[in-house]
N, C-alpha and C positions, 0 to 999 in steps of 0.2 A: 791646744787650740787658742784657749783663751789669754796665754801669758801675755806680756806686754808689748813683746818685741813681735809676735804673731799678729796682734791685732791691729800695731802701726801698720805691718804689711798689706794688710786685710783694708785699711784706711785706704793707704795708698792706691792702691788696686781700686776702690769705689771711687776717689777723686778723678783717675785716670778715665775710668767708664763713664763719669759724668761729664767729662770735659768733651771727650768723642761724640757724646749724644750732643753737646750743645755746640758741636762743630758740625755734624754731620746731621742735621736736626730734621728729622721725619716730619714729613707733610700729612697732617689730617687729613682724612676724607670723611664727610659727612653723607650720610645716604638714607633714606626709606623707603622700603619696598614693600610693601603690605603682601605681595606675593610669597615673602620669607614666610608666612605664617599661614601657607597651605602644607598640609600634611605631605611628608614622602612618601616614596616606596607604596602608593595607593593607588589601586586600578582608578580609581575616580581622576587622578591627574595625570594618567598616561592617558587617558581619553580625551581630556583637555586639551594636550599638548597635540594627540589627532586633528582635534577638532580646530585647534588654532591653524593647522597646517591646510586645512579643507578650505577654511573660511577667514578669519582675523580673531585678534584678540579683542573681547567684548568690551575690554574698558578703557582702550585709546582713544578718549573722547574728551570734550570740553563742554559743557553746556552754560551759556551765557543769557541771562534773562535781560532784555533792553526794556527800558519804560520811557516814557516821553517826559522828558523836566515838566512841563507845564501839565503834566497830566493826561493830555489827549493822545492815546495811542495812536489814532489813524489820523494823523494830519499828517498833509503832502509835506509839508517842511520836516518833521521827524522821520519818516518813511525815507525820505531822500537820503537824508544825513545816516539814518542805519544802513542803508543800500549801500553805501560809500564804506561805510564800515565792513561790511558784509565781503565787498568786492576786493578790499585791500585784506582782509585776513586771509582770502583765497590764495591771492598772490605769493603768500610767504612760502619760503622755501620748503618747508616741515609738515604743510597742511597738506591734507590730501583732499577733504571735501567738505564744505562747508552746506547745510541745509538749512532753510528758514522758509518762512511764510514770503519774505522778500523775493527771493528767487524760483520760488516754486511754479511750476507752468502744469496745469492741466490740459491732459490731453485729449483731443475730440477726435470720433471718428465717423466720419458724413460720406454724403455720396462723391466727394473728390479726393476721399484718402482720409490719412492723418495729419490734423494739425495741433496745434498748441495754443493756449491763452493763457496769461498770466491769472493765477488765484487771485493776486489782489493788484490792481492796478493802478496809481496816482497821478498817473498822468493830466487828470483834468477832475473836476467836481464829480462830474457826471460818471466817471468809469470807477473813481473812490466809490462813491454811494453805491453802485450796482455791485461790485464786486465785494464788496466788505458785509452785504446782506447776506453772503453763503459761507462765514468764515465758521459756523457752528460747530461745523464738522473736524475743524484744527483743534476746538477748545483741548486743553489738557494735552495737546501734543505739540503743536507751534504757537499756541496762544494760550496766557494763562489761562483758570480757570475764571478768575474775575475781571480777566479782559483789560490789564493794565501793562500787561508786558509781554513781549515776543522771546522766542526763543531761537538761538543762534545753536546748533548742532555742529560744533568743528571736530571733525574728524582730523587725528594727526598723524603722524607718520608710526607705522607698529613697530611694536618694541622701542619706542623712543629714548635715548640714555637720558640719565637724569639732567647731564649738562646741556643736551640739546633742547630737553624739555623748558629748561630753567629760560634757555635763550628764547623759545618759541613763547613762552608765556610773558615775557618780559614784553617782546615785540607786539603781542596783542593787545598788552597794557597801555603800550606805547599810542596805538593807531586810536583807541578810545579817548585817550589824553588829548591827542590832538584834534579829535573832532569834539572833543567837551561833551564826551558823554560817558555818564557815570552808572556802569551796568547796575542793575537792581540786585543781582545774586550771581555767585561762578562757581562750577564745581566739575571736579576732574581730577584725573591723575595729575599730569602737570602740575596743577595749581595747588594740589593736595602735598602733594612731595614736597613743592618749594617751601609751603608754609611750615610743613612739618619740620624741613631740616634747618631753618631758619628759627624756628621755636626750639628746637634741639640746641645751636648754638648758641641762643642767650641763657638757655638753662644750663648748658654745660660750664659754661664760665661763672655762671651766679652761683651754681651748688659749690663749683671747686673754691670760688672765691669762701662761701659761706661756710666750707667743712674747714678752711684753715683758720677763721676767727674763732670758731667752734671748738675746733682742737685747742689753740690757745687759749681761751676760757676754762676749758677742763682741765687741762694741765696746771693751770694756775691755783686754781680752786683745789686738785689734787695733790697737789705738791709745795705749793708755794715757796718754791727755791730755785733762780734763776737758770742754773745746769739742768735742773730735772723740769723746765721748760723748754729752752733751747735747744740741747740736744733730740729729745723727742721731735720737736717740730722739723726740725733741719733733716731728720730721717726719713721724716712721712713725707714731707717735699720730695726729697732724692726718691724715696720707694714709687711713688705716684708716676713722676719722672719715668723713670726706668720702666715701668710697668706698661705705660702708653706708649713710650719709645718701641716698646718690643711686640707690642702689639699693632702698632702701626707699621713698622717692619716685614710683620709676617703678613702684610694686606689687609689685617682686620678694620673696613671701615667702621666710622661711627654713628651709630644708629639709636633709633629713640628709646632703647634698654641702655646702650652706653652713658646715658643722662647721669644715672646713679652709681656709676663705679669709681669716681673720683673718692666718693663718700664712704663707698663700700671698704676701698682701699685704704682709707685713710684710719676708720676706725677699727678696722682688723687688727693694723699694724701696729694703733694705739694701745689697744687691748694686750698685746703682746708684750709692747714696752713695758703698760703697769705691773704685769707679772714680774719683769726683770727689777725696774726700778724699785717697786713696792718691798721687795725682798731685799734689793741692796739700800737701801735705807733703814732698813731695820737691821741690817748687820753693821752698819755704820753707828748706828745708834746705840748698839752694845759694845762700841768700842774697836772693833775689826780694823786692822790695817785696809787701806783703800784697795790698792793693789789684790791683795788676799780676798778683801770682799769682793770685789770685782770679778775675777776669776774663779770664785767659789758659787758666786750667783748664778753666771751664765753656765757653768759647765752642769750646774746642776739642774737649772730649769731650761738647756737647750732642748731636750727631749721631750720632755713634757709641753713646753710650747709649738715645737715642731710638728706632735702629733695633733697639737688642738689647731693650727692653722693646717693643718693636712686634711682634718676632716672639713675642716671649713672648706677647702678648695674642693674637695670631693662631693660636699654637699651641690656644689656649682656646677661640677665634672659632671655628675650623675644626669644631667639637665640633655647631655650630648646623646643620651641613650633615647631621650624622645625622638619622634618622627617630625617635629617642626624645625626648618632650619633656624629662623628666629632665635627661637629657644637654646639650640644646639650652640650656634656661635656666640649667645651671651653666656651659657654656661663652661664652653671651654676657656674663653676668654679673660672671664671673670675669674675660673679658679686660675691660671695661670697668673692672672695680678695678683694674686692673695700670696701665691708662693714667691713670687719676684719680691714682695712688700718683705715679708720673714727674711730671706737672703740681704736687703737693704738694712733691714735690724740685726742682722748678726755679721755685715759686714763693717756698717758705719759705728753702733753707736756703742761697742768696748772699746775702740780707737778713741772716741771721742771722751770718754769718760777719764781712760788713763791720760790724755794729752790736757785737758783743763781741768782748773782746781776745781776741786770739789768738798763742800763744807756743809755742815749740817746746821740750820738755823737754831736759835734758842728756844723759839714756840715747839719745836720737832724734839728737842731734846727733853722737855718737860714728862713729868710720869702722867700716866696714860690714866683716866679715869675706868673703873670699871667697864668693861665693853658690852655692848648692847647684846650683841651676838651670844656671849654669854647667858644673857637672861632670856633670852630665845630659845637657846640650845634646854637649857635646865627645863622652861615652859614646856616643850614640847618630849621632852623625857616622860614628864609627868600625865600628859594627854595623849597620849599614842594612838589608843584608839580613836579618839574624836576625829583627831587631822586624819588618820585613814580614811574614816566613812566619809569624813567631808570633802578629800578628794575623789573617793569615790563615786560620790553623789552627784557633785559637780561634774565629774566625767561623763558620769551613763545621761546626765539632764544635755550636756552640749554635744554628745553623739546622737542623742534623738532630736535633738532640736536641727541639727547638720544635716541628718538623713532627710530634711525635708527641702534645703535647698534645691533651687534649680538652676542648671546648664544654660546660660544665656551670654551671649557676647555680642556687641555690634561693632560694624565696620569703622565707626570713628570713637569708638567709647574710649580710646586712651585721651581725648578731649573733653573738657567741661562745656555742660551742655550750654553756656553761655559765649562760648566760642564762635567769632564769627566764621570759622569755618562749617559748624555745625549749626549756625542760623541760615548759610546760604544753601547748607544741603537740605533744612528742612523746609526753606523755599520753595527747592523745587518738589518734597514728597509731596507739601499742598498743593502749588499751582500745576504740576506738569506730571503728576501721577507717579513721581518717583525719580531716584538719581542713583540708583544702584540697578547694575547690569541685571537681567533674568535671560539665561538660557536655555532653551531646550533644543535637543537634536532630535530630527527626524529623518526616519529612513521608512523605506517602501517595505510593506509584508511580504509573504510569499504568494500573497492572492491579486498583488498588483503590480506593474511595470513603470509606473513613474507616481512621484508627487504633485502630478499636475492632472493625474487620472480624477476624472469627475467623482466617482465615489471616495476616493482620499481626500479630496477637500473636502467634502463633507465632514469626515472626521477630523481633520484639521479645526474646521468652524466650529465645532462642538469644544475643543480644545481651548479654542481662543476665547469662545464666550465664558466659558469655566474661569481662565485666566483671569479676565475683566471681574467677573463676579467675587474673585476672590483677594486678587491685589489692586484692584481698583482701574480707572479707564484710561489709564498712560497708552502710549502708542505702542501697538505691535507690530513689527515686520515679520513675515512670512513669505511662503511662496502663494499662498492664499491672497496677500496684500498684492502681488502683483496681476492677479487674475480679478480682484475686485474694481483694481484701478484702471483695467482695461472696460471692465463692466461697465465703470462708470462714463468711460470715455465713448463705449456705443452707445450710450443714451445721454451724449449731448453735456457731458458735466455734472450733469443731476445728482446733487450730493445724495440723494435717497437711493440712488444705484451703485452706491459704494456697499456692495454686501454680493453674497454668493449668489452667481449666477443661475439660470435653469441649464440643464442638461442641455438645451438645443443651442443656448448663447453661449455657452462653454463650448461645444464645437466649433462655431464660428468665430472662435478668437484666435486658434492656432495660428495663423498667419500675422498676427501680432507680439505672439507672446517672444519669439526670437529676439524681436527689436526690443521689447521691455525689458527681456532678461540682461541685455549688453549694456544698458543707460548705467548711468554711473548710480551709485550708492550702494547700501550694503549688501554684501553677497550673502542670496539665500538658498540657492540651489548650486549641485556640483553637476559637472557638466554631463554627468549620464543621468542626471534628474532622479536618481535614487537615493540620494539623500540630501537634507537641507537642515535649515535651522529656522525657530522659532524666536525673536532678540526683542525683549521688550524690559522696560524699568518698574520697580517698586519701590518704594518706601523703603528705608532702614528700619524692619519692624524688630530688629533682634532674631537670634538663631532660634532661639526656642520657639517663636511663633512661625518664624519662615519655615522652620521643620515641620510644623504639624501643618502650613497650608501645603507643603509639597507632597505630604503624605496624604492628604486630602484629594489634591490635584491626581496622586498615582490610584488612589483607590477608585477615583471617578474614572480614569483613562481606563482601570483594570474592569470596569461594570460597562462601560458605556462606548467605548472605541474597540472598533473590530480589530485584532492584533493582525489579521491577514491582510489586512489593508494598511495598516499604519504601525510603526512601534517607534514610541518616544523613549528619551533620556535626558534625565537633569544634567548640566554641566556649567560651565562658565566660573569665575573668579567669585562671585559671593557664595553660590555655591561651595567651594571647595573651602572658605574659611569659614561657613557656619559648619561643615563638615569635622574642622579642625577644632572648633568649640566643642562641638558635640563630643568629639574624643579625648577631651579634657581629664575624664576618670581615668580611663588608660592612660594616658600623657602623665598623672600625677602617680599612679601606681607603678611604672617603670621606673619614674625617678626615686621615688622613695624606696621602691624595693633595692634598687643599686645603692642607695645611700646608706638603707639598713644593713645590707650586704658587707661592705666595705666599711663601715664603722665597726662592726660585728668582728669583721677579721682584725683590724687594728687592736682593739682593743682585747681581744682575745690574745693577740700575738703578745701585747704589751703585758697582760696580767697571767699568761697562761691558766685561763680558767672559762670556760663556758657560762657557768654560773654568771661571773662579773659582768660578761657580755651581755648576758639576758638583762641583768638587773639596771644595768646604764642606761639600757633602752627603754625601761620602763619610764623613767622619769623627764625624758627626753620624748616620748610619742605621746604621754597626756599633755603637753603644749598642744601639740598638732589639731588634738581633739580640741581642745579649748577655743581655738582659732575657728574651730567651724561653728562653735557657739555664738564667738564676738560675730562673726558673720551675719547669722542671723538675726542677730540684735540687730545689726546696724545696716540692716537690709543688703547687704553685699551678695550678689549673685556669682556662682562659679563661673569662669571664665579660663581661657589659658593664661591671660597674665596674671591671674589671681591662684590659680591651683600649682604653679611652678612654685608658690613662694611657701609653701609646704615642705619642698625640699630644702630648700635655702634655710628655712629657719632651723631646720633641724640638722642641717650641715654645722649652722654657728652656735645652735645652743648645746649640744652636745660638748663643746669646749671645755664648758664649768666644770662638765661632771667630770671629764676626764682630770683635770686641774686637782679638783677633790679626791677622786682615787689616788693620782698619783702621788698627792700628798699622805694620804692616809696608808697606801702601802712603804713609803719610807719611814712613817711612824710605827707602824706594824712590825718592820723588820728592826729596829732600834729596842723590840721584846716588850713592847706596851701592850695593854691590853687592848681590847677593841674600844673599850668606852672613853678610855683615857683618849686613846689616839683618834677618837669622833672628836672630842671635844678640841683639843690642838689643831686639827685641822678644821674644824669648824671657825675657829677663832681667828686663824693666820689664814687661811686659804682662803675662808669666807670672805674676810674683807676683803681681800683682792677680787673674787668673784663679784662681789657686789660692785665695787668701784667698775669692773669692764664691762658691768651690766649696765650701769649708768652711763657710760661711755657710749655704748652702743646703740641704748637705745635713743640717746639724745641724739647722735648721728644718724640713726635710721628716723627719726621722727622729724629731723632736718626736711626729708625726702617729701614729707606729707604736704608742704607748701608748691610744691611742681603742679604744675597743670596737666601734666602728662598722667592719663589714668593709672597706668602700668607701675610710675613711679612713686605716686601719692599712695597707691593701696600697699607697693612694696614698704615703704616707712611707714604706714598705720598697722600692719596685721604682722610684721617682722617685729617693731617696737613692742608690740602685746604680748606675742610669742616669747620673747627674751623675759621680760616680767613674768610669764607664766613659769618659764625653766627656772629662773632663779627661785621663784616659791617651791618649785618642784625639787631642784638638787637641795636647797637648805632645808625644807621642811618635810620632804618625802623621803628622799635618797637616805638620809642616817638611818629611817625607821626601817627600810626596806634590809638594810646590814644588821641590824642587832638582831633577828633571829638565828642568822649566822655565826654567831660570835665563836663557838670551839673551833668551827672549820676554818676561819678567818684566822685565828691566833694560832692553829696549828700548822695553817700554811706558810704561815711569814715569820715563825719563828726562827730564830735562827740555831 
């Protein structure tokens, strides 16, 4: 396969493929949908989908806090300008409803029937002064706690697409610009997705460019020869182009996790090239003919390199067996891209090596000094027990520390705490009771006919009071809200009457309930009035605390709420995302279990021995435990985006072990004893392992500078795990093999 003529044919095929890709360029689509982090095949997800059909999405809204430029919120001029903004936004095509203190009308029921009056009237000074005295009821709801801003709650079209959401958000920003009003804070789905995608586009291009520069620097540093720099760099660029071209043609949009894929593809491809080129340079230094050396190197290494690429790919693909769509997409797409990189190496590199003149520089032909690796190998043979106990002690310590790690994730934990999006969300958390949707499904028990029955309303009132105690004083909307509003209307708009009415008052308001339920606003009841929703907003307290608070409310309901009158169930997007984080242990176990199984099968097939499969897993399992200890030291919590890194790290780290064992197998087949075979493997393959570890660590280390949490932690933790794996492969693996000396020599003896 690697004869000169065959290599040229493969190179021509690669060139034609690249030309076709440049002519029929795929158009990338960027997308960020946090609903892809929902656990699939889950009863709570199915329930939420049914809930949406009955009511609506709980996250199709935009929160906008408007403050007066001169600091006086309740000035007639500012309120008039803000009202114009409100009216213009309401007219936008994709806007369903806009609610604010500016258009809110208080119903009043008198002797002449139902009438309404503006909650805030600024037509003259007297009206403004009179109505502004009764606004405390709306603090933390439509007016900020500190009284410096008012809220626009903009409900957009349900299930709005990314492109329509961008258009709508830009239209809203244009209205603000025209009226020269700068919002104090904005938070919502259409804003967050747009800003996330923009940041993704910026980082995607940045890391792709930085990856090329880094690869160029590493190639110059390692090989110091123009052909050993130009050829790999060309191969890597071609491979990345093919990988993304294929993924885009398959309809895979680029999302938040795609930011790190160019770096992953390049460093995996470069690690493969380093193995080929290191051995090629060695043969050329020994005086071998160029053509024979190229053919011998690629023929001898293609299988072990293929196996290492395959195990890396399977490490990513194993994420497909989790239940989180975002992880599944990242897993299969990255795994496929890694395989494409291998084929780029095989199709392009041999042909270019045959085609271009190759020379070995004088500096590379000089006699080498005694290897540092030789000294290390000799030292570790003399200190076997000390090394073994050290690994055991560190591993047990990391296991103990890792067992104390908490599972905790935030809705926006992919962004740094000082990012503008985070700051805007924090503003709403502090001033308006929260920015995250909080949804509870309500249904009547067997002892009631309707959620509007007086006894049922009393049970809802208990729950609302408990929610405000647990989650803060943000606005709550439920069937009880409608009843409270009518009760206030029956008492001439008195704010103190916004409460659960007496039983007699409740009976007198039946004639008004129908009209109230038909008014615009969030739907809180089904037509048969047997099901409803309790909707609120809460701060993003993290999945750990939110889970504890939800359990506390569940316990309260169990003890204090009559199940024959009212049944409740948690639902909503925030609940599902928190549940996804909570399932992190299961997701990690699934990914690692599949990765262990697949790698064990591959290694067992390669070496025809279950003992070797088991031994090979030990030095690659230890770095994962050490990662737990590092997470404890750095204060990194478990969440979906950090748990998956264990599977990815295992798939990448096991490559070095396979290279080591493949070379040892060749040495033993030549009739050498185990000690000598380990020495030769340690000196030659060990050098390539060190170089590939440097390359991989530097490449993943580049990701540490990302603003996205998932990308940052990927760079940090995988870089550390690769260093841990290098120590385990070079310091521990040889010692694990020595006790089996007779078995090894007998097995591989000719």
